[in-house]
C-alpha positions as CSV (number, residue, x, y, z in Angstrom):
1,M,10.8,-8.5,10.4
2,L,8.0,-9.9,12.6
3,G,10.6,-10.8,15.2
4,T,12.0,-7.3,15.2
5,V,8.5,-5.7,15.6
6,Q,7.8,-8.1,18.5
7,K,11.0,-7.1,20.2
8,V,10.1,-3.4,19.8
9,G,6.9,-4.1,21.5
10,E,8.7,-5.9,24.3
11,V,11.0,-3.0,24.8
12,L,8.2,-0.5,25.1
13,E,6.4,-2.7,27.6
14,L,9.3,-2.4,29.9
15,F,8.7,1.2,30.6
16,T,6.3,1.7,33.5
17,R,5.5,4.3,36.1
18,E,7.5,2.2,38.6
19,R,10.4,1.8,36.2
20,P,10.5,4.7,33.7
21,E,14.2,4.5,32.8
22,W,16.3,1.7,31.4
23,G,19.9,1.1,30.4
24,V,21.2,-1.0,27.5
25,S,22.5,-3.8,29.7
26,E,19.2,-3.9,31.8
27,V,17.1,-4.2,28.6
28,A,19.3,-7.0,27.3
29,K,19.0,-8.9,30.5
30,A,15.3,-8.4,30.8
31,L,14.6,-9.5,27.2
32,G,17.2,-12.2,27.1
33,I,18.9,-10.7,24.0
34,P,22.6,-9.8,23.3
35,K,23.7,-6.3,24.4
36,S,24.4,-5.3,20.9
37,S,20.8,-6.1,19.8
38,A,19.4,-4.2,22.8
39,H,21.6,-1.2,21.9
40,A,20.5,-1.3,18.2
41,L,16.8,-1.4,19.2
42,L,17.1,1.4,21.8
43,A,19.1,3.6,19.4
44,T,16.6,3.1,16.6
45,L,13.6,3.8,18.8
46,S,15.4,6.9,20.0
47,Q,16.0,8.1,16.5
48,I,12.3,8.0,15.6
49,G,11.3,9.7,18.9
50,L,9.6,6.7,20.7
51,L,12.4,6.8,23.2
52,K,14.7,9.5,24.5
53,R,18.4,9.0,25.4
54,S,19.8,10.9,28.4
55,R,23.4,12.2,28.7
56,E,24.1,9.2,30.9
57,G,23.1,6.8,28.1
58,R,19.9,5.7,29.7
59,Y,16.5,5.7,28.0
60,R,13.0,7.0,28.7
61,L,9.8,7.1,26.6
62,G,10.0,9.8,24.0
63,W,7.5,12.6,23.4
64,R,6.5,11.1,20.0
65,I,4.4,8.6,21.9
66,L,2.3,11.5,23.4
67,S,1.8,12.9,19.9
68,L,0.7,9.6,18.5
69,S,-1.7,9.1,21.5
70,Q,-3.3,12.4,20.8
71,V,-3.9,11.4,17.2
72,L,-5.5,8.1,18.4
73,L,-7.8,9.9,20.8
74,A,-8.7,12.6,18.3
75,T,-9.7,10.1,15.6
76,S,-11.7,7.8,17.8
77,S,-15.1,9.3,17.2
78,W,-17.0,6.9,19.4
79,R,-15.0,8.3,22.4
80,E,-16.7,11.7,21.9
81,E,-20.1,10.1,21.9
82,A,-19.2,8.2,25.1
83,R,-17.8,11.3,26.7
84,R,-21.2,13.1,26.3
85,A,-22.9,10.2,28.1
86,M,-20.3,10.3,30.8
87,E,-20.8,14.0,31.4
88,D,-24.5,13.4,31.8
89,L,-23.8,10.7,34.4
90,V,-21.5,13.0,36.4
91,R,-24.1,15.8,36.3
92,R,-26.8,13.4,37.6
93,Y,-24.8,11.5,40.3
94,G,-21.6,13.4,40.9
95,E,-19.6,10.1,40.7
96,T,-16.5,9.2,38.6
97,T,-17.0,7.7,35.2
98,H,-14.6,5.7,33.2
99,L,-14.3,4.6,29.5
100,A,-12.0,1.6,28.8
101,V,-10.8,-0.7,26.0
102,L,-9.0,-4.1,26.1
103,E,-5.5,-3.9,24.7
104,C,-3.0,-6.8,24.9
105,G,-5.0,-8.5,27.6
106,R,-5.2,-5.5,29.9
107,V,-7.7,-2.7,30.5
108,V,-6.6,0.7,29.1
109,Y,-8.5,3.7,30.3
110,V,-9.2,6.1,27.4
111,E,-11.4,8.6,29.2
112,K,-12.1,9.5,32.8
113,L,-14.3,12.2,34.3
114,E,-13.9,12.8,38.0
115,G,-17.0,13.0,40.1
116,T,-17.9,16.2,41.9
117,R,-18.3,14.5,45.3
118,A,-15.6,14.2,47.9
119,V,-14.1,10.8,47.1
120,K,-11.7,10.7,44.2
121,V,-10.5,7.6,42.3
122,A,-6.7,7.9,42.4
123,T,-5.7,4.6,40.7
124,T,-7.1,5.3,37.3
125,G,-6.6,7.9,34.5
126,I,-6.2,8.2,30.8
127,G,-3.6,5.8,29.5
128,V,-3.5,3.8,32.8
129,E,-3.5,0.0,32.4
130,L,-4.9,-2.5,34.9
131,P,-5.6,-6.2,34.9
132,A,-8.9,-7.0,33.3
133,H,-10.2,-9.6,35.6
134,C,-10.7,-7.4,38.7
135,S,-12.7,-4.5,37.3
136,A,-16.2,-4.1,36.0
137,V,-15.0,-2.6,32.7
138,G,-12.5,-5.4,32.4
139,K,-15.0,-8.1,33.0
140,V,-17.4,-6.6,30.4
141,L,-14.6,-6.6,27.8
142,L,-13.4,-10.1,28.6
143,A,-17.0,-11.5,28.6
144,H,-17.3,-10.6,24.9
145,R,-14.1,-12.2,23.9
146,P,-13.7,-16.0,23.0
147,W,-12.9,-18.1,26.0
148,E,-9.7,-19.3,24.2
149,E,-8.5,-15.7,24.1
150,V,-9.3,-15.2,27.8
151,L,-7.3,-18.3,28.6
152,R,-4.3,-16.9,26.7
153,I,-4.6,-13.6,28.6
154,V,-4.7,-15.4,31.9
155,E,-1.7,-17.5,30.9
156,A,0.3,-14.4,30.1
157,R,-1.0,-12.1,32.8
158,G,-2.2,-14.3,35.6
159,L,-5.0,-13.5,38.0
160,P,-3.3,-11.3,40.6
161,A,-5.3,-10.5,43.7
162,L,-5.7,-6.7,44.2
163,T,-8.0,-7.1,47.1
164,P,-9.5,-10.0,49.1
165,N,-12.5,-9.9,46.8
166,T,-10.6,-10.3,43.5
167,I,-11.4,-13.3,41.4
168,T,-8.3,-15.5,41.4
169,T,-9.3,-18.8,39.8
170,L,-10.3,-19.8,36.2
171,D,-13.5,-21.5,37.4
172,E,-14.6,-18.3,39.2
173,L,-13.7,-16.2,36.2
174,K,-15.5,-18.4,33.7
175,T,-18.7,-18.4,35.8
176,E,-18.5,-14.6,36.2
177,L,-17.9,-13.8,32.6
178,Q,-20.8,-16.1,31.5
179,A,-23.1,-14.2,33.9
180,V,-21.9,-10.8,32.6
181,R,-22.4,-11.8,29.0
182,E,-26.0,-13.0,29.8
183,R,-27.1,-10.1,31.8
184,G,-25.3,-7.3,29.9
185,Y,-23.4,-5.6,32.7
186,A,-20.8,-6.3,35.3
187,Y,-20.2,-5.3,38.9
188,D,-16.9,-4.7,40.8
189,I,-17.6,-5.0,44.5
190,E,-14.3,-3.9,46.1
191,E,-12.4,-6.2,43.7
192,A,-9.9,-3.7,42.4
193,V,-9.8,-1.1,45.1
194,P,-11.0,-1.5,48.7
195,E,-14.2,0.4,49.5
196,L,-14.9,1.2,45.9
197,C,-17.6,-0.4,43.7
198,C,-18.4,-0.1,40.0
199,V,-21.0,-1.1,37.5
200,A,-20.1,-1.2,33.8
201,A,-21.8,-2.1,30.5
202,P,-20.6,-2.6,26.9
203,I,-20.5,-0.1,24.1
204,R,-21.1,-1.7,20.6
205,D,-20.4,-0.4,17.2
206,H,-22.7,-0.7,14.1
207,N,-21.7,-4.3,13.7
208,G,-22.5,-5.2,17.2
209,E,-18.9,-5.6,18.3
210,V,-18.1,-4.6,21.8
211,I,-15.5,-1.9,21.4
212,A,-15.4,-0.4,24.9
213,A,-16.9,-0.4,28.3
214,L,-18.3,2.5,30.3
215,S,-18.5,2.4,34.1
216,L,-19.7,4.4,37.1
217,S,-17.4,4.2,40.2
218,V,-18.9,4.8,43.6
219,P,-17.8,4.4,47.2
220,F,-19.1,1.2,48.8
221,Y,-21.5,2.9,51.2
222,R,-23.2,5.0,48.5
223,F,-23.2,2.2,46.0
224,Q,-25.2,-0.2,48.2
225,Q,-27.9,2.5,48.7
226,M,-28.4,3.2,44.9
227,K,-27.1,0.0,43.2
228,E,-30.1,-0.6,41.1
229,E,-30.4,3.0,39.9
230,Y,-26.7,3.1,39.0
231,R,-27.1,-0.1,37.0
232,K,-30.0,1.3,35.0
233,A,-28.3,4.6,34.4
234,V,-25.1,2.9,33.0
235,L,-27.2,0.5,30.8
236,E,-29.1,3.5,29.4
237,A,-26.0,5.5,28.8
238,T,-24.2,2.6,26.9
239,R,-27.4,1.9,24.9
240,T,-27.6,5.5,23.9
241,V,-24.0,5.6,22.8
242,S,-24.3,2.3,20.9
243,E,-27.4,3.4,19.1
244,K,-25.6,6.6,18.0
245,L,-22.9,4.4,16.6
246,G,-25.5,2.5,14.5
247,Y,-26.2,-0.5,16.7
248,V,-29.7,-1.6,17.5
249,G,-30.0,-4.9,19.3
250,E,-33.1,-7.1,19.2
251,E,-33.4,-6.9,22.9
252,W,-33.3,-3.1,22.8
253,T,-35.9,-3.0,20.1
254,R,-38.3,-5.2,22.2
255,S,-37.7,-3.0,25.3
256,R,-38.8,0.2,23.6
C-alpha cells in the first residue's frame, strides 16, 4: 500500500508547466515501472478525477486537484491573517508580497499580492514551486528545519544556480541558514531573479513552529535605498501575524 501511494505521488510530480501531458509509455519509462503498472495507476487517478484522459489516450491533471486546493486554502486560517498583513505592506510600499510554505523540499507559494508600482514579479504565483535555497522565504523555511532534513532535500533536489548570486555549495548554505536562524530574517539579493531582491521572516503558530514565511520583493535599485525599512516592516508584519496565531516569543516580549 505504501509503495502504491509513493508511486501515485511520483506520477503527480511528473506534471509540470513545461510538461503538462504524459502518455502511458512515457510514464512507465520515467518511473522505471512496467507499462501495465503505469496504465493501472493513470487509469485509477483518472477515475477519481486527479487526472484527465484525452481522446488520444494521454493524461493531464484533473480538475479535482483544483477543488482540493481550494479546500486547503479555505481551511488554512493562518493564511487569512497573513493576507491582511500583506495587504498592509502593499498599501505602504506598493511592492509585491509573498507567502510561502515548505513542501517536499521545495517552496510553494500559497499567496501573492502584486505591488502597485511598475515592476511585476512574473516568476511566482499561487501554487508555483521553486527551489528553497535561492529565495528569502526558502532560506527562512530551511533555517528552521533540522540540518539532517536540509541535507536530504539537497541530496534530492540539488543546489541549482538560478543566477550568478545563487548559493551552490553546502558550506555556503549551512553558514547562511545559521545566520538566518540567529537574526530572524533572510535576504535574497538577486539570488533567484536578476535585479530582484527580497527580505523574508518566519510566521509561527501557537507552539512556536515556523509554518510559513512572508516576504517583500523589491527591484534592486529600490531595495538598496530602503533595505532597513523593508526589513523592519516585514519583521513587524510576521510578528503581528504570529501573535494573532497565539505565539509570543521571549525576545518579542522583551522588545515591547
